[in-house]
LUMFI-909219 format. One line per field, with one value per residue: y negated, x negated, z of N, C-alpha, C in turn; residue number from 1. Coordinates in steps of 0.001 Angstrom, whole numbers, plus 500000, padded with zeros to 6 digits. Layout:
REM LUMFI-909219
ny [Y_...]
nx [X_...]
nz [Z_...]
cay [Y_...]
cax [X_...]
caz [Z_...]
cy [Y_...]
cx [X_...]
cz [Z_...]
gutor [NUM_...]
***
This chain:
REM LUMFI-909219
ny [501177_497754_494547_491177_488711_485875_483121_481234_478192_478013_480162_481626_483852_484051_485491_485815_483144_482960_482747_485406_486207_484650_482770_480888_479813_482149_485144_485650_488478_490101_493037_495865_499123_502111_505188_507240_506594_506982_507778_507404_505260_503261_503141_502351_499777_498386_498308_496811_494358_493246_492822_491300_488623_485726_483335_480026_479238_477251_475778_475503_477670_480664_483043_484311_486644_487673_489069_488086_485426_485691_485388_485584_487817_487729_489983_491126_493154_494032_495183_494362_493904_495993_495704_496422_494984_495204_495809_494275_491767_492120_493118_496383_498762_501290_502167_501430_502669_505010_503904_505272_506384_504042_502384_503924_503932_501176_500461_501998_500806_498224_499017_500089_497796_496388_498128_497430_495219_492980_490424_490916_489762_490331_490598_491780_494985_495696_493703_490665_488014_484813_483387_481260_479206_477541_477368_477792_476283_476362_479825_482857_486270_489335_492684_496107_499343_501417_500572_500616]
nx [499144_499562_499409_500252_499630_501027_500697_503251_505189_507820_510022_511942_514239_516060_518815_520895_521742_522140_520951_519223_517376_515503_513071_511486_508575_505982_505216_505087_505433_504341_504996_503568_503812_502116_501800_500580_500910_501710_503421_501374_499944_501868_502088_499475_499327_501405_500463_498069_499027_500850_499151_497073_494921_495730_496883_496670_494885_494789_492555_492473_491482_491730_493131_495234_497896_500760_502602_501917_502661_505353_506596_508295_508915_509127_509813_509072_509617_507273_506388_504623_502144_500523_499738_498109_495513_493405_493283_494294_496930_499288_500462_500174_502124_501829_500542_502104_504407_507082_510492_512116_510329_508925_510951_511737_509347_508945_511274_510861_508540_509515_511340_509605_508197_510274_510746_508672_509491_509682_511250_512616_513227_514447_514036_515925_515555_514303_515752_516027_514348_514120_511515_510633_508305_506525_503300_501188_498346_496297_496894_496181_496064_494867_495664_494861_495876_494274_491708_490150]
nz [500000_499295_500644_500575_502772_504074_506055_507349_507624_507034_505175_502506_500806_497869_496277_493561_493892_496628_499948_501208_503036_505607_507369_510001_511532_511021_509211_505738_503871_501043_499626_498272_496879_496106_494183_495758_498405_501913_505046_506837_505751_506047_508902_509606_508390_509682_512358_511953_510884_512805_514913_513962_514349_513439_513938_515246_518249_521304_520727_518040_516700_514819_516587_517741_517727_515711_517306_519861_519554_519082_516669_513424_510586_507074_504750_501553_498816_496261_493439_491499_492569_492028_489426_486367_484700_482994_480240_477281_477145_478379_481436_482927_484782_485865_488141_490245_492654_491988_491989_493972_495930_496579_497666_499884_501489_501807_503246_505544_506499_507204_509168_511107_511824_513079_515206_516792_518075_516431_514674_511581_508433_505112_501513_498695_497714_494520_493277_491304_492604_494167_495738_498284_500020_502669_503047_505783_506576_504238_504829_503544_503152_501900_502231_502058_502345_501576_501761_504377]
cay [500000_496459_493498_489809_488107_484420_482468_480213_477333_478564_480897_482251_484607_483820_486422_485371_481815_483055_483093_486739_486338_483339_482636_479709_480205_483573_485685_486159_489646_490636_494440_496745_500543_502918_506559_508169_506066_507858_507155_506998_503912_502397_502967_501563_498381_497785_498004_495730_493085_492643_492498_490479_487326_484717_482098_479189_479075_475845_475121_475501_478842_481781_483961_484770_487515_487490_489585_487143_484209_485974_484886_486471_488263_487851_491061_491144_494194_493432_496222_493766_493899_497073_495456_496724_493875_495404_495886_493476_490618_492519_494013_497684_498986_502726_502419_501171_503859_505105_503189_506060_506407_502670_501917_504686_503459_499779_500430_502548_499738_497214_499663_500189_496438_496095_498939_496717_494016_491873_490090_491057_489444_490922_490363_492942_495841_495847_492555_489459_487162_483547_483321_479930_479178_476503_478085_477093_476395_477618_481110_483957_487414_490537_493903_497316_500481_502347_499968_500397]
cax [500000_498899_500286_499760_500116_500950_501153_504180_505999_509141_510115_513239_514460_517383_519280_522192_522013_522436_519811_519408_516400_514921_512384_510668_507184_505696_504492_505726_504705_504669_504652_503496_503621_501611_502328_500042_501093_502423_503741_500104_499671_502846_501710_498244_499606_502217_499541_497161_499707_501419_498067_496059_494821_495653_497533_495738_494968_494792_491371_492571_490799_492648_492808_496479_498641_502200_503271_501690_503421_506785_507058_509091_508386_509972_509198_509604_508989_506658_505651_503618_500833_499741_499586_496820_495284_492113_493401_495344_497485_500521_500111_500815_502564_501860_500014_503181_505206_508439_511402_512605_509277_508643_512030_511656_508225_509211_512264_510209_507637_510333_511878_508525_507964_511368_510533_507669_510164_509499_512421_512236_514172_513964_514705_516701_514681_514635_516494_515295_514391_513406_510849_510104_507563_505562_502157_500597_496894_496945_496301_496657_495174_495276_495291_495107_495765_493250_490410_490165]
caz [500000_499295_501160_500648_504014_504058_507279_506861_508490_506729_503909_502281_499574_497296_495252_493042_494448_498058_500792_501790_504113_505900_508659_510248_511753_510969_508071_504540_503395_499728_499896_497112_497187_495002_494157_496760_499761_502840_506334_507455_505251_506713_510305_509644_508056_510745_513473_511571_510657_514020_515848_513307_515014_512380_514365_515997_519698_521723_520172_516595_516163_514585_517672_518354_516805_515514_518508_520959_519277_518999_515377_512572_509308_505896_503982_500199_497990_495083_492714_490612_493223_491436_487998_485742_483771_482338_478785_476660_477863_479068_482546_483062_486164_486150_489490_491217_492977_491446_492891_495109_496953_496994_498540_501137_502306_502124_504329_506738_506937_507892_510373_512108_512330_514012_516403_517590_518586_515507_513854_510181_507372_503871_500247_498283_496923_493110_492734_490911_493786_494218_497037_498584_501271_502998_503604_506925_506611_503897_505214_502711_503345_501189_502951_501279_503274_501100_502089_505824]
cy [498766_495450_492170_489187_486596_483884_481276_479399_477692_479254_481449_482986_484382_484871_485965_484084_481826_483403_484439_487009_485006_483364_481238_480213_481716_483948_486057_487294_490046_492049_495269_498167_501244_504381_507498_507627_507012_507080_506730_505584_502900_502108_502115_500079_497689_497384_496811_494381_492465_492226_491610_489073_486224_483440_481347_479224_477584_475064_475094_476664_479962_482898_484576_485554_487100_487923_488608_485868_484448_485472_485986_486859_488209_488822_491178_492223_493562_494449_495648_493640_494995_496931_495814_495705_494034_495323_495024_492344_490922_493474_495339_497937_500462_503073_502128_502459_503827_504475_503988_506079_505006_502155_502619_504145_501995_499675_500984_501522_498684_497763_499713_498814_496086_496890_498325_495356_492775_491669_490085_490729_490037_490308_491581_493758_495954_494681_491501_488468_485865_483436_481930_479982_477879_477220_477207_477312_475779_478823_482184_485073_488594_491742_495106_498507_501494_501828_499607_500069]
cx [499102_499907_499557_500447_499956_501523_502004_504807_507470_509085_511525_513252_515903_517641_520672_522666_522406_521166_520101_518423_515714_514255_511798_509251_507009_504903_505446_504847_505233_504113_504714_503173_503115_502004_501773_500108_501960_502797_502479_499722_500599_502405_500458_498541_500453_501322_498648_497876_500214_500339_496980_496076_494610_496428_496591_495996_494912_493584_491379_491851_491817_492284_494047_497287_500109_502970_503121_502506_504932_507398_507732_508343_509488_509239_509886_508874_508464_505779_504534_502245_499932_499625_498175_496621_494015_492204_494553_495820_498785_500155_500852_501129_502606_501286_501047_503974_506538_509395_511869_511592_509009_509693_511973_510547_508400_510212_511680_509255_508412_510914_510819_508156_509014_511233_509483_508180_509885_510804_511965_513424_513598_514651_515568_515833_515185_515360_515526_515472_513644_512840_510260_509375_506803_504447_501505_499091_496221_496154_496975_495627_495745_494773_495734_494876_494719_491836_490357_488791]
cz [500000_499803_501097_501846_503878_505361_506844_507987_508297_505380_503771_500944_499143_496221_494836_493730_495925_498812_501447_502924_504327_507270_508781_510492_511738_509745_506952_504050_502036_499719_498616_497530_495941_495201_495219_498186_500593_504090_507080_507019_505920_508143_510453_509421_509116_511914_513153_511525_511951_515014_515255_513905_513976_512698_515300_517499_520027_521205_518645_515922_515954_515557_518309_517302_516699_516755_519667_520782_519319_517706_514558_511301_508263_504964_502621_499400_496706_494359_491847_491275_492663_489920_487537_484625_482948_480817_478301_477547_478579_480188_482467_484524_486537_487519_490585_491430_492248_492458_494110_496248_497487_497972_499890_502038_502698_503283_505630_507340_507735_509193_511480_512657_513381_515309_517333_518055_517743_514747_512398_509291_506094_502665_499964_497332_495487_492477_492197_492051_493542_495626_497198_499915_501415_503731_504654_506910_505402_504396_504377_502786_502574_501971_502126_502195_502826_501388_503572_506323]
gutor [1_2_3_4_5_6_7_8_9_10_11_12_13_14_15_16_17_18_19_20_21_22_23_24_25_26_27_28_29_30_31_32_33_34_35_36_37_38_39_40_41_42_43_44_45_46_47_48_49_50_51_52_53_54_55_56_57_58_59_60_61_62_63_64_65_66_67_68_69_70_71_72_73_74_75_76_77_78_79_80_81_82_83_84_85_86_87_88_89_90_91_92_93_94_95_96_97_98_99_100_101_102_103_104_105_106_107_108_109_110_111_112_113_114_115_116_117_118_119_120_121_122_123_124_125_126_127_128_129_130_131_132_133_134_135_136_137_138_139_140_141_142_143_144_145_146_147_148]
***
């Protein structure tokens, strides 16, 4: 799994002109699943993300986690994170998981975040979504469960 983590002041997802997920301070996660991902990848990423010290302490140093702050997550599925761009000008997506597996692991990921007492808002899996955010910092981090 690959996830783009963005520390945000606020973020939302709109589907069919309706807000379906919205947070204030917290993390916007763009979540991509590949064909060989498993629950082990989900568990690893949940632990890393909720404990990653990327929020500022009283000295302005990134030293505080999402859990410590009590902030929220907006989680958005994004198969294009596994785009292959080596050949030609049209990306290929054969490295992205089939929708059935991707949806199962994406939903399990969100469930595990919630089990850790994190408020999680989401987009709609497979839908065309408009994602808006105000990045705080800016802080943007890419994490890949295969590169531990």
